C-alpha positions in Angstrom: -0.1 -0.1 0.6 1.6 3.6 -0.9 1.0 6.6 0.6 -1.6 7.9 -1.3 -3.6 5.0 -0.4 -3.0 5.1 3.2 -3.4 8.8 3.4 -6.9 8.6 1.9 -8.0 5.4 3.9 -7.0 8.1 7.2 -8.5 10.8 5.6 -11.9 8.3 5.3 -11.2 7.1 8.9 -10.7 10.0 10.6 -14.5 11.4 8.4 -16.2 8.6 9.5 -15.3 8.9 13.0 -16.3 12.7 13.5 -19.7 11.8 11.8 -20.2 8.9 14.1 -19.2 10.7 17.0 -21.5 14.0 15.9 -24.6 12.0 16.0 -23.7 10.3 19.2 -22.9 13.9 20.9 -26.5 15.4 19.3 -28.3 11.8 20.6 -26.6 12.5 24.2 -27.3 16.4 24.1 -31.1 15.6 23.4 -31.7 13.0 25.6 -30.0 15.0 28.8 -32.1 17.5 28.3 -35.4 15.5 28.0 -34.9 12.8 30.4 -36.8 13.7 33.3 -39.7 14.2 30.5 -39.8 10.7 29.3 -41.7 8.8 31.8 -44.5 11.6 31.1 -43.6 11.2 27.1 -46.2 8.0 26.1 -49.4 9.1 27.0 -52.9 9.8 24.3 -52.8 13.7 24.7 -50.6 16.5 23.9 -51.2 19.7 26.3 -49.2 21.4 28.0 -51.5 23.9 29.4 -52.8 21.1 31.3 -49.2 19.6 31.8 -50.2 16.8 29.7 -47.5 15.8 27.6 -48.1 12.6 26.1 -46.4 12.3 21.9 -48.9 9.2 20.7 -50.9 11.3 19.0 -47.5 13.6 17.2 -46.0 9.8 16.8 -49.4 8.8 15.2 -49.4 11.6 12.7 -45.4 11.0 12.0 -45.9 7.3 11.0 -49.1 8.3 8.8 -48.0 10.9 7.2 -44.7 9.2 6.6 -46.0 6.0 5.8 -49.1 7.7 3.2 -46.1 9.2 1.2 -44.1 6.6 0.9 -46.8 4.9 -0.7 -47.6 7.2 -3.5 -43.6 8.1 -4.5 -42.7 4.9 -3.9 -44.4 3.4 -6.9 -44.5 6.6 -9.0 -40.3 6.7 -8.4 -40.1 3.2 -9.5 -42.1 3.7 -12.3 -39.9 6.8 -13.3 -36.7 5.1 -13.1 -37.9 1.7 -14.9 -39.0 4.6 -17.6 -36.3 6.4 -18.3 -34.2 2.8 -18.6 -36.3 1.0 -20.3 -38.8 3.1 -22.5 -37.4 6.7 -22.9 -34.5 7.7 -25.6 -31.4 9.3 -24.4 -32.4 12.8 -25.7 -36.0 12.5 -23.4 -34.3 10.7 -20.8 -31.3 13.8 -20.5 -34.6 16.3 -20.2 -36.3 14.7 -17.7 -33.4 14.1 -15.9 -32.4 17.6 -14.8 -36.3 18.4 -13.9 -36.0 15.6 -11.0 -32.6 17.0 -10.3 -34.1 20.8 -9.7 -37.3 19.2 -7.7 -34.8 17.5 -5.0 -33.4 20.9 -5.1 -36.4 22.9 -4.1 -36.5 24.6 -0.8 -39.0 22.2 1.6 -40.6 25.9 2.6 -41.6 26.6 -1.1 -42.9 23.2 -1.6 -45.3 23.9 1.9 -45.6 27.2 -0.2 -47.1 25.2 -3.2 -49.0 22.9 -0.8 -50.6 25.4 0.4 -51.8 27.3 -2.1 -52.4 24.5 -4.4 -53.1 21.6 -2.7 -55.0 22.2 0.2 -57.4 24.4 -1.9 -57.9 21.2 -4.1 -58.3 18.5 -1.5 -60.9 21.2 0.3 -63.2 21.6 -3.0 -62.7 18.3 -3.8 -63.8 16.8 -0.3 -65.0 19.6 1.7 -63.0 21.5 4.6 -60.8 23.4 4.9 -58.4 21.2 3.4 -55.9 21.2 5.7 -55.4 17.7 6.5 -53.6 14.5 5.8 -54.0 14.1 2.6 -52.3 17.1 1.3 -49.3 16.1 3.9 -49.4 13.0 2.0 -49.3 15.1 -1.1 -46.9 17.7 -0.3 -44.1 15.1 1.0 -45.0 12.5 -1.7 -43.7 14.9 -4.5 -40.6 16.3 -2.1 -39.2 13.0 -2.2 -40.2 11.6 -5.2 -36.8 13.1 -6.7 -34.3 10.3 -4.9 -36.8 7.4 -5.5 -36.7 7.9 -9.1 -32.9 8.8 -9.3 -31.3 5.9 -6.8 -33.8 3.6 -8.9 -33.0 4.7 -12.2 -29.2 3.9 -10.6 -30.0 0.4 -9.4 -31.7 -0.4 -12.5 -29.1 0.8 -14.8 -26.6 -0.8 -12.6 -28.3 -4.7 -13.5 -26.0 -6.9 -15.2 -27.5 -6.7 -19.4 -26.6 -10.2 -19.7 -30.1 -10.4 -17.1 -32.2 -8.4 -19.5 -31.0 -9.7 -22.5 -31.5 -13.4 -21.7 -35.2 -12.2 -20.9 -35.6 -11.3 -24.3 -33.8 -14.2 -26.0 -36.5 -16.6 -23.9 -39.4 -14.3 -25.4 -40.5 -12.4 -22.6 -41.9 -9.3 -23.2 -41.4 -5.9 -22.0 -43.8 -5.8 -18.7 -42.3 -9.3 -17.6 -38.5 -8.8 -18.3 -38.9 -5.5 -15.9 -41.0 -6.8 -13.2 -39.5 -10.5 -12.7 -36.6 -9.4 -14.4 -34.7 -6.2 -13.4 -36.9 -5.4 -10.2 -35.5 -8.5 -8.3 -32.7 -7.5 -9.7 -32.5 -4.2 -8.6 -33.8 -4.8 -5.0 -31.1 -3.7 -3.0 -30.8 -0.2 -4.9 -34.2 0.4 -4.2 -34.6 -0.8 -1.0 -31.6 2.7 -0.5 -34.2 4.8 -2.2 -36.8 3.9 0.2 -35.0 4.2 3.2 -33.3 7.7 1.6 -37.0 8.8 1.2 -37.6 7.5 4.4 -35.6 9.6 6.1 -36.4 12.7 4.5 -40.1 12.5 5.3 -39.4 11.4 8.7 -37.2 14.6 9.5 -39.7 16.9 7.0 -40.6 19.6 9.3 -41.5 22.9 7.4 -44.1 21.7 4.4 -46.0 19.0 6.5 -46.3 22.4 9.2 -47.7 24.2 6.2 -50.5 21.6 5.2 -51.7 19.4 7.8 -53.1 21.7 10.4 -51.1 20.6 13.4 -54.1 19.5 15.2 -52.6 17.4 17.8 -54.8 14.3 17.8 -54.9 11.3 15.9 -56.5 11.6 12.3 -58.5 9.2 11.3 -59.7 9.5 8.2 -57.2 11.5 5.5 -59.2 14.8 5.9 -58.6 15.0 9.4 -55.8 17.9 10.4 -52.7 16.1 12.2 -49.6 16.9 13.8 -45.7 15.5 13.5 -43.2 15.6 16.2 -40.9 17.7 13.9 -44.4 19.8 13.3 -44.2 19.8 17.0 -40.9 20.7 18.0 -41.2 23.9 15.6 -44.5 25.1 16.7 -43.3 25.2 20.8 -40.0 25.1 21.1 -39.6 29.1 20.8 -41.9 29.3 24.0 -41.4 26.2 26.3 -40.3 25.9 29.5 -39.7 24.0 32.3 -41.0 20.4 31.8 -42.8 21.1 28.3 -39.3 22.4 26.8 -38.1 19.0 28.7 -40.7 17.2 26.6 -40.2 18.7 23.9 -36.2 17.5 23.8 -37.5 14.0 24.9 -39.6 13.6 21.6 -36.5 14.7 19.9 -34.7 12.1 20.9 -37.6 9.8 20.7 -37.7 10.7 16.8 -33.7 9.7 16.7 -34.2 7.0 17.9 -36.8 6.0 15.6 -35.2 7.1 12.8 -31.9 5.3 13.3 -33.7 2.1 14.0 -35.6 2.1 10.6 -33.0 2.7 8.8 -30.9 0.0 10.2 -33.6 -2.5 10.9 -34.3 -1.8 6.4 -30.8 -2.0 5.2 -30.1 -5.4 7.3 -33.7 -6.8 5.2 -32.2 -4.9 2.2 -28.7 -7.2 3.3 -30.9 -10.4 3.8 -33.0 -10.4 0.7 -29.6 -9.8 -1.1 -27.7 -12.5 0.3 -29.0 -15.7 -1.3 
């Protein structure tokens, strides 16, 4: 191993150490600020005025918004990836990719503004009510994570061995059969990575969903009900929170960090387990 390889390895090791230490320090700092509120955190009601700091309705809001947005974005994003790799001409694919890259670069507050002025009024006209709802959050968040799913899925599909595709066509498979039975199974590891990245983005999103959800600290019973997420609750209340209220917000932040890390690790292990055979 020459000097340059050693320096590169040392630099990568140092970067990984710094990143890991940063995550650990953040987790410790947030937990230290909120550990006193942990015993009071898992109740069914969030009402700081009454001294009740149960995050279950906020947790339900975060989970429902995330899962709903992924249910919309993942099929469309994977479909876009298949379109770019299997159907689109090089010229058309070259025109679509900058659009996806531009969507990925749009600040979340812009998505929130567009959602507030376009999606929320549409939901209100179509289904009644104010339009500030779980459904509006699904649509806005799905648009936000769609470019990530599409781009990573395209890369995963392009990385599939061309011999698999050519062999399937040689056996008389249709394009749909090749996509469904050959390409998607072969690219499942990369597609799972796309879902993980989208999941992390959706769980941590604050401003856009804050603008369109309605921010009612209650468990939504239908897609047309308002909701509030853990991140949105922290953003709304941290500026004026004191005492136990402030501790509860820090504790909910620690809970969110723990959930994000646990889900990410579980998804990575599942992807590795499926790819192993």
